[in-house]
C-alpha positions as CSV (number, residue, x, y, z in Angstrom):
1,M,6.1,12.8,-0.4
2,R,6.2,14.6,2.9
3,K,2.9,13.0,3.9
4,S,4.3,9.5,3.4
5,V,7.5,10.4,5.2
6,K,5.4,11.6,8.2
7,K,3.2,8.5,8.1
8,R,6.3,6.2,8.0
9,T,8.0,8.2,10.8
10,S,4.9,8.0,13.0
11,Q,4.4,4.2,12.2
12,T,8.1,3.6,13.0
13,A,7.8,5.6,16.3
14,S,4.6,3.6,17.1
15,M,6.3,0.4,16.5
16,A,9.3,1.6,18.5
17,H,7.1,2.5,21.5
18,H,5.2,-0.8,21.3
19,R,8.6,-2.8,21.2
20,I,9.9,-0.7,24.2
21,D,6.8,-1.3,26.1
22,E,6.9,-5.0,25.6
23,H,10.5,-5.1,26.6
24,E,9.8,-3.2,29.8
25,K,6.9,-5.8,30.5
26,L,9.4,-8.7,30.0
27,C,12.0,-7.0,32.2
28,R,9.5,-6.4,35.0
29,I,8.5,-10.1,34.9
30,M,12.2,-11.3,34.9
31,Q,13.0,-8.9,37.7
32,K,10.1,-10.2,39.8
33,Q,11.3,-13.8,39.1
34,T,15.0,-12.9,40.1
35,N,13.7,-11.3,43.3
36,D,11.5,-14.3,44.1
37,Q,14.6,-16.6,43.6
38,I,16.9,-14.3,45.7
39,N,14.4,-14.3,48.5
40,D,14.2,-18.2,48.3
41,I,17.8,-18.3,48.4
42,K,18.1,-15.9,51.4
43,N,15.5,-18.2,53.3
44,R,17.6,-21.3,52.6
45,V,20.7,-19.5,53.9
46,I,19.0,-18.5,57.1
47,R,17.8,-22.1,57.7
48,L,21.3,-23.5,57.1
49,E,22.8,-20.8,59.5
50,K,20.3,-21.9,62.2
51,L,21.2,-25.6,61.6
52,V,24.9,-24.9,61.7
53,I,24.7,-22.8,64.9
54,T,22.4,-25.4,66.6
55,S,24.7,-28.3,65.6
56,G,27.8,-26.4,66.8
57,G,26.1,-25.6,70.1
58,A,25.1,-29.2,70.6
59,L,28.7,-30.3,69.8
60,I,30.2,-27.9,72.2
61,T,27.8,-28.6,74.9
62,G,28.3,-32.5,74.5
63,M,32.2,-32.0,74.5
64,A,32.0,-29.9,77.6
65,Y,29.8,-32.7,79.4
66,L,32.3,-35.3,78.4
67,I,35.3,-33.3,79.7
68,F,33.5,-32.5,83.1
69,K,32.5,-36.2,83.2
70,L,36.1,-37.2,82.7
71,I,37.5,-34.9,85.3
């Protein structure tokens, strides 16, 4: 009986290690995808910040020009 218990334990342990390894692989893939999405969102935010700052600067410059033109 002890031999079958040892075999079952080693098979169970082997299956557990295999499942853990597969889970870790999946987590690494998902983590890479998440990091790629975060970097994509970061680049979009940077682009939008540049657009807003440029538009604001152009608006302020245009308003300043009109004020000086009217004075």
